[in-house]
FIZA-859196 format. One record per residue (C-alpha): x, y, z; residue in one letter; residue number from 0. Coordinates in nm, 4 decimals. Layout:
% residues N
X, Y, Z, a, NUM
...
***
This chain:
% residues 111
0.0000, 0.0000, 0.0000, x, 0
0.1255, 0.3463, -0.0920, x, 1
0.1308, 0.6094, 0.1804, x, 2
0.1580, 0.9765, 0.1060, x, 3
0.1152, 1.3058, 0.2808, x, 4
-0.0781, 1.6017, 0.1526, x, 5
0.0829, 1.9276, 0.2568, x, 6
-0.0782, 2.2686, 0.2317, x, 7
0.1286, 2.5256, 0.0478, x, 8
0.0952, 2.8844, 0.1576, x, 9
0.2055, 3.0793, -0.1471, x, 10
0.0984, 3.4408, -0.1224, x, 11
-0.2345, 3.3388, 0.0313, x, 12
-0.3934, 3.4596, 0.3502, x, 13
-0.3818, 3.1879, 0.6150, x, 14
-0.7292, 3.1152, 0.7490, x, 15
-0.8063, 2.9599, 1.0849, x, 16
-0.9119, 2.5980, 1.0337, x, 17
-0.9623, 2.2787, 1.2265, x, 18
-0.8299, 2.0649, 0.9429, x, 19
-0.5766, 1.7980, 1.0279, x, 20
-0.3325, 1.7675, 0.7385, x, 21
-0.1121, 1.4617, 0.7282, x, 22
-0.1061, 1.0956, 0.6430, x, 23
-0.3826, 0.9778, 0.4081, x, 24
-0.4449, 0.6063, 0.3598, x, 25
-0.7739, 0.5874, 0.1672, x, 26
-0.9439, 0.7625, -0.1225, x, 27
-1.2279, 0.8513, 0.1142, x, 28
-0.9906, 1.0147, 0.3656, x, 29
-0.8206, 1.2123, 0.0875, x, 30
-1.1571, 1.3301, -0.0421, x, 31
-1.2706, 1.4403, 0.3045, x, 32
-0.9457, 1.6302, 0.3588, x, 33
-0.9666, 1.8021, 0.0198, x, 34
-1.3335, 1.8965, 0.0746, x, 35
-1.2557, 2.0415, 0.4195, x, 36
-0.9636, 2.2380, 0.2741, x, 37
-1.1757, 2.3717, -0.0145, x, 38
-1.4559, 2.4762, 0.2191, x, 39
-1.2100, 2.6401, 0.4615, x, 40
-1.0919, 2.8523, 0.1691, x, 41
-1.4592, 2.9344, 0.0966, x, 42
-1.4353, 2.7940, -0.2560, x, 43
-1.7270, 2.6308, -0.4333, x, 44
-1.6962, 2.3257, -0.6567, x, 45
-1.7853, 2.5539, -0.9478, x, 46
-1.4997, 2.7928, -0.8663, x, 47
-1.2415, 2.5142, -0.8387, x, 48
-1.3833, 2.3588, -1.1544, x, 49
-1.3280, 2.6811, -1.3478, x, 50
-0.9825, 2.7478, -1.2032, x, 51
-0.8578, 2.3945, -1.2694, x, 52
-1.0495, 2.3165, -1.5883, x, 53
-1.2056, 2.0148, -1.4148, x, 54
-1.5721, 1.9132, -1.4122, x, 55
-1.7778, 1.9686, -1.0997, x, 56
-1.8897, 1.6061, -1.1293, x, 57
-1.5292, 1.4841, -1.1134, x, 58
-1.4514, 1.7092, -0.8160, x, 59
-1.7626, 1.5960, -0.6313, x, 60
-1.6838, 1.2279, -0.6906, x, 61
-1.3208, 1.2822, -0.5861, x, 62
-1.4287, 1.4512, -0.2619, x, 63
-1.6648, 1.1601, -0.1925, x, 64
-1.3723, 0.9169, -0.2207, x, 65
-1.4154, 0.7658, -0.5669, x, 66
-1.1352, 0.5096, -0.5838, x, 67
-1.1158, 0.4983, -0.9630, x, 68
-1.0612, 0.8729, -1.0126, x, 69
-0.7803, 0.9536, -1.2575, x, 70
-0.4529, 1.0336, -1.0809, x, 71
-0.3687, 1.3113, -1.3277, x, 72
-0.6948, 1.4886, -1.2535, x, 73
-0.6470, 1.4361, -0.8799, x, 74
-0.3032, 1.5981, -0.8968, x, 75
-0.4464, 1.8863, -1.1008, x, 76
-0.7236, 1.9386, -0.8431, x, 77
-0.4687, 1.9343, -0.5587, x, 78
-0.2474, 2.1896, -0.7381, x, 79
-0.5491, 2.4114, -0.8022, x, 80
-0.6296, 2.4066, -0.4301, x, 81
-0.2688, 2.4774, -0.3261, x, 82
-0.2026, 2.1246, -0.1992, x, 83
0.0816, 1.8901, -0.2882, x, 84
0.1567, 1.5206, -0.2549, x, 85
0.4776, 1.4054, -0.0877, x, 86
0.5787, 1.0404, -0.1212, x, 87
0.8002, 0.8951, 0.1506, x, 88
0.8804, 0.5574, 0.3020, x, 89
0.6508, 0.4552, 0.5854, x, 90
0.7716, 0.5777, 0.9210, x, 91
1.0454, 0.7875, 0.7631, x, 92
1.0992, 1.1486, 0.6853, x, 93
1.1142, 1.2755, 0.3283, x, 94
1.4591, 1.2382, 0.1788, x, 95
1.5903, 1.5009, -0.0627, x, 96
1.5320, 1.4224, -0.4271, x, 97
1.8396, 1.4046, -0.6530, x, 98
1.9599, 1.7491, -0.7481, x, 99
1.7556, 1.9310, -0.4862, x, 100
1.8403, 2.1128, -0.1655, x, 101
1.6929, 2.0074, 0.1710, x, 102
1.4013, 1.8176, 0.0212, x, 103
1.2847, 2.0939, -0.2141, x, 104
1.1484, 1.9930, -0.5522, x, 105
1.3174, 2.1043, -0.8695, x, 106
1.0416, 2.3648, -0.9168, x, 107
1.1137, 2.5145, -0.5759, x, 108
1.4883, 2.5420, -0.6385, x, 109
1.4704, 2.7129, -0.9791, x, 110
***
């Protein structure tokens, strides 16, 4: 089973007070709940995210309800649109720096 962490990126945005617990996600349902809570905390509608990410509201709704067969490319696009990222790491370990990066930053962050 693949374990990953979703981390909220604060890039020029105003931090809002939330009760969302970001961290380890082990099921499609848990990921969907986390993404929905994040979207609602940002006061974004499905229609707004749909327009910003060029994704259908149906897809976003199904993703937030934990559809296990959702396309990974669309999931990643939805996460990027919402300012979230996926970090893959070994279970029980901390992220190790990727080749050619500094202190665990991605290539995008270092350029």
